[in-house]
PDB file as gemmi writes it, atoms N, CA and C in Angstrom:
CRYST1    1.000    1.000    1.000  90.00  90.00  90.00 P 1                      
ATOM      1  N   MET A   1      13.144  11.101 -26.631  1.00  0.00           N  
ATOM      2  CA  MET A   1      12.827  10.539 -25.326  1.00  0.00           C  
ATOM      3  C   MET A   1      11.266  10.460 -25.268  1.00  0.00           C  
ATOM      4  N   THR A   2      10.797   8.872 -24.609  1.00  0.00           N  
ATOM      5  CA  THR A   2       9.596   8.392 -24.690  1.00  0.00           C  
ATOM      6  C   THR A   2       8.603   8.787 -23.536  1.00  0.00           C  
ATOM      7  N   LYS A   3       7.488   9.488 -23.995  1.00  0.00           N  
ATOM      8  CA  LYS A   3       6.573  10.004 -22.810  1.00  0.00           C  
ATOM      9  C   LYS A   3       6.360   8.841 -21.827  1.00  0.00           C  
ATOM     10  N   ALA A   4       6.094   9.582 -20.463  1.00  0.00           N  
ATOM     11  CA  ALA A   4       5.771   8.675 -18.988  1.00  0.00           C  
ATOM     12  C   ALA A   4       4.070   8.568 -19.930  1.00  0.00           C  
ATOM     13  N   ILE A   5       3.634   6.980 -19.295  1.00  0.00           N  
ATOM     14  CA  ILE A   5       2.106   6.447 -20.216  1.00  0.00           C  
ATOM     15  C   ILE A   5       1.117   7.325 -19.551  1.00  0.00           C  
ATOM     16  N   TRP A   6       1.855   7.743 -18.146  1.00  0.00           N  
ATOM     17  CA  TRP A   6       0.286   8.331 -17.346  1.00  0.00           C  
ATOM     18  C   TRP A   6       0.725   9.760 -18.337  1.00  0.00           C  
ATOM     19  N   ASN A   7       1.818  10.546 -18.620  1.00  0.00           N  
ATOM     20  CA  ASN A   7       1.203  11.702 -19.340  1.00  0.00           C  
ATOM     21  C   ASN A   7       0.706  11.107 -21.143  1.00  0.00           C  
ATOM     22  N   ARG A   8       0.944  10.428 -21.600  1.00  0.00           N  
ATOM     23  CA  ARG A   8       0.687   9.875 -22.718  1.00  0.00           C  
ATOM     24  C   ARG A   8      -0.994   9.869 -22.698  1.00  0.00           C  
ATOM     25  N   LEU A   9      -1.392   9.079 -21.732  1.00  0.00           N  
ATOM     26  CA  LEU A   9      -2.937   8.747 -21.314  1.00  0.00           C  
ATOM     27  C   LEU A   9      -3.688  10.621 -21.281  1.00  0.00           C  
ATOM     28  N   ALA A  10      -2.990  11.053 -20.213  1.00  0.00           N  
ATOM     29  CA  ALA A  10      -3.456  12.462 -19.891  1.00  0.00           C  
ATOM     30  C   ALA A  10      -3.455  13.180 -21.576  1.00  0.00           C  
ATOM     31  N   ASP A  11      -2.754  13.232 -22.075  1.00  0.00           N  
ATOM     32  CA  ASP A  11      -2.824  13.963 -23.186  1.00  0.00           C  
ATOM     33  C   ASP A  11      -3.719  13.836 -24.759  1.00  0.00           C  
ATOM     34  N   GLY A  12      -4.323  12.796 -24.083  1.00  0.00           N  
ATOM     35  CA  GLY A  12      -5.142  11.935 -25.081  1.00  0.00           C  
ATOM     36  C   GLY A  12      -4.333  11.387 -26.140  1.00  0.00           C  
ATOM     37  N   ASP A  13      -3.418  10.620 -26.275  1.00  0.00           N  
ATOM     38  CA  ASP A  13      -2.523   9.998 -27.471  1.00  0.00           C  
ATOM     39  C   ASP A  13      -2.837   8.572 -26.833  1.00  0.00           C  
ATOM     40  N   ALA A  14      -3.376   7.717 -28.222  1.00  0.00           N  
ATOM     41  CA  ALA A  14      -3.693   6.397 -28.375  1.00  0.00           C  
ATOM     42  C   ALA A  14      -2.482   5.518 -27.403  1.00  0.00           C  
ATOM     43  N   VAL A  15      -3.073   4.950 -26.899  1.00  0.00           N  
ATOM     44  CA  VAL A  15      -2.079   3.829 -25.789  1.00  0.00           C  
ATOM     45  C   VAL A  15      -2.965   1.685 -26.325  1.00  0.00           C  
ATOM     46  N   SER A  16      -2.062   0.862 -26.808  1.00  0.00           N  
ATOM     47  CA  SER A  16      -2.859   0.483 -26.614  1.00  0.00           C  
ATOM     48  C   SER A  16      -2.370  -0.364 -25.511  1.00  0.00           C  
ATOM     49  N   MET A  17      -3.582  -1.211 -25.310  1.00  0.00           N  
ATOM     50  CA  MET A  17      -3.828  -2.229 -23.873  1.00  0.00           C  
ATOM     51  C   MET A  17      -2.572  -3.172 -24.237  1.00  0.00           C  
ATOM     52  N   MET A  18      -2.159  -3.332 -25.035  1.00  0.00           N  
ATOM     53  CA  MET A  18      -1.369  -4.445 -25.282  1.00  0.00           C  
ATOM     54  C   MET A  18       0.095  -3.643 -25.268  1.00  0.00           C  
ATOM     55  N   GLU A  19       0.161  -2.894 -24.787  1.00  0.00           N  
ATOM     56  CA  GLU A  19       2.246  -2.323 -24.941  1.00  0.00           C  
ATOM     57  C   GLU A  19       2.439  -3.030 -23.066  1.00  0.00           C  
ATOM     58  N   GLU A  20       3.666  -3.270 -23.366  1.00  0.00           N  
ATOM     59  CA  GLU A  20       4.136  -3.900 -22.390  1.00  0.00           C  
ATOM     60  C   GLU A  20       4.144  -2.817 -20.793  1.00  0.00           C  
ATOM     61  N   THR A  21       4.692  -1.503 -21.498  1.00  0.00           N  
ATOM     62  CA  THR A  21       4.475  -0.632 -20.036  1.00  0.00           C  
ATOM     63  C   THR A  21       3.148  -0.380 -19.384  1.00  0.00           C  
ATOM     64  N   TYR A  22       2.462  -0.397 -20.168  1.00  0.00           N  
ATOM     65  CA  TYR A  22       0.801   0.077 -19.869  1.00  0.00           C  
ATOM     66  C   TYR A  22       0.098  -1.231 -18.856  1.00  0.00           C  
ATOM     67  N   GLN A  23       0.334  -2.180 -19.469  1.00  0.00           N  
ATOM     68  CA  GLN A  23      -0.128  -3.343 -18.600  1.00  0.00           C  
ATOM     69  C   GLN A  23       0.040  -3.533 -17.241  1.00  0.00           C  
ATOM     70  N   ASP A  24       1.480  -3.035 -17.138  1.00  0.00           N  
ATOM     71  CA  ASP A  24       2.792  -3.427 -15.625  1.00  0.00           C  
ATOM     72  C   ASP A  24       1.641  -2.504 -15.014  1.00  0.00           C  
ATOM     73  N   ILE A  25       1.906  -1.097 -15.447  1.00  0.00           N  
ATOM     74  CA  ILE A  25       1.134   0.066 -14.640  1.00  0.00           C  
ATOM     75  C   ILE A  25      -0.287  -0.341 -14.192  1.00  0.00           C  
ATOM     76  N   VAL A  26      -1.089  -0.221 -14.874  1.00  0.00           N  
ATOM     77  CA  VAL A  26      -2.829  -0.823 -15.145  1.00  0.00           C  
ATOM     78  C   VAL A  26      -2.610  -1.564 -14.438  1.00  0.00           C  
ATOM     79  N   LEU A  27      -2.001  -2.858 -14.582  1.00  0.00           N  
ATOM     80  CA  LEU A  27      -2.474  -3.753 -13.614  1.00  0.00           C  
ATOM     81  C   LEU A  27      -2.299  -3.818 -12.222  1.00  0.00           C  
ATOM     82  N   ALA A  28      -0.931  -3.103 -11.881  1.00  0.00           N  
ATOM     83  CA  ALA A  28      -0.709  -2.937 -10.837  1.00  0.00           C  
ATOM     84  C   ALA A  28      -2.111  -1.397  -9.614  1.00  0.00           C  
ATOM     85  N   GLU A  29      -2.204  -0.566 -10.564  1.00  0.00           N  
ATOM     86  CA  GLU A  29      -3.624   0.478  -9.954  1.00  0.00           C  
ATOM     87  C   GLU A  29      -4.425  -0.814  -9.576  1.00  0.00           C  
ATOM     88  N   PHE A  30      -4.600  -1.725 -10.985  1.00  0.00           N  
ATOM     89  CA  PHE A  30      -6.324  -2.240 -10.527  1.00  0.00           C  
ATOM     90  C   PHE A  30      -6.272  -2.933  -9.407  1.00  0.00           C  
ATOM     91  N   ASN A  31      -4.819  -3.357  -8.882  1.00  0.00           N  
ATOM     92  CA  ASN A  31      -4.885  -3.965  -7.890  1.00  0.00           C  
ATOM     93  C   ASN A  31      -4.943  -3.155  -6.699  1.00  0.00           C  
ATOM     94  N   ARG A  32      -4.246  -2.276  -6.461  1.00  0.00           N  
ATOM     95  CA  ARG A  32      -4.018  -1.413  -5.684  1.00  0.00           C  
ATOM     96  C   ARG A  32      -5.641  -0.784  -5.487  1.00  0.00           C  
ATOM     97  N   CYS A  33      -6.927  -0.301  -6.592  1.00  0.00           N  
ATOM     98  CA  CYS A  33      -8.199  -0.207  -6.403  1.00  0.00           C  
ATOM     99  C   CYS A  33      -9.114  -0.869  -6.014  1.00  0.00           C  
ATOM    100  N   ARG A  34      -8.484  -2.505  -6.547  1.00  0.00           N  
ATOM    101  CA  ARG A  34      -9.402  -3.484  -5.826  1.00  0.00           C  
ATOM    102  C   ARG A  34      -9.026  -3.481  -4.217  1.00  0.00           C  
ATOM    103  N   ASP A  35      -7.981  -3.476  -3.838  1.00  0.00           N  
ATOM    104  CA  ASP A  35      -7.958  -3.230  -2.342  1.00  0.00           C  
ATOM    105  C   ASP A  35      -8.048  -2.186  -1.542  1.00  0.00           C  
ATOM    106  N   LEU A  36      -8.492  -1.294  -1.929  1.00  0.00           N  
ATOM    107  CA  LEU A  36      -9.241  -0.358  -1.808  1.00  0.00           C  
ATOM    108  C   LEU A  36     -10.294  -0.288  -1.266  1.00  0.00           C  
ATOM    109  N   GLN A  37     -10.961  -0.652  -2.791  1.00  0.00           N  
ATOM    110  CA  GLN A  37     -12.440  -0.999  -2.631  1.00  0.00           C  
ATOM    111  C   GLN A  37     -13.121  -1.727  -1.627  1.00  0.00           C  
ATOM    112  N   PHE A  38     -12.305  -3.136  -1.074  1.00  0.00           N  
ATOM    113  CA  PHE A  38     -12.056  -3.932  -0.365  1.00  0.00           C  
ATOM    114  C   PHE A  38     -12.785  -3.465   1.100  1.00  0.00           C  
ATOM    115  N   GLN A  39     -11.610  -2.703   1.673  1.00  0.00           N  
ATOM    116  CA  GLN A  39     -11.799  -1.951   2.953  1.00  0.00           C  
ATOM    117  C   GLN A  39     -12.902  -0.730   3.289  1.00  0.00           C  
ATOM    118  N   ILE A  40     -13.322  -0.282   1.416  1.00  0.00           N  
ATOM    119  CA  ILE A  40     -14.738   0.415   1.712  1.00  0.00           C  
ATOM    120  C   ILE A  40     -15.454  -0.225   2.152  1.00  0.00           C  
ATOM    121  N   ASN A  41     -15.368  -1.371   1.443  1.00  0.00           N  
ATOM    122  CA  ASN A  41     -16.957  -2.238   1.273  1.00  0.00           C  
ATOM    123  C   ASN A  41     -16.983  -3.133   2.918  1.00  0.00           C  
ATOM    124  N   GLN A  42     -16.065  -3.055   3.632  1.00  0.00           N  
ATOM    125  CA  GLN A  42     -15.776  -3.637   4.705  1.00  0.00           C  
ATOM    126  C   GLN A  42     -16.541  -2.914   5.900  1.00  0.00           C  
ATOM    127  N   THR A  43     -16.603  -2.097   6.314  1.00  0.00           N  
ATOM    128  CA  THR A  43     -16.599  -0.146   6.953  1.00  0.00           C  
ATOM    129  C   THR A  43     -18.821  -0.269   7.202  1.00  0.00           C  
TER     130      THR A  43                                                      
END                                                                             
């Protein structure tokens, strides 16, 4: 069984930024954080 990417990161496992599963999840998280930061900066 393959560990979820967040579990791998939490466990300190080496994760290549070129892994497709990593990129998909992290890009979505980057976009979410960017939107939250934009909202914070507008207040």
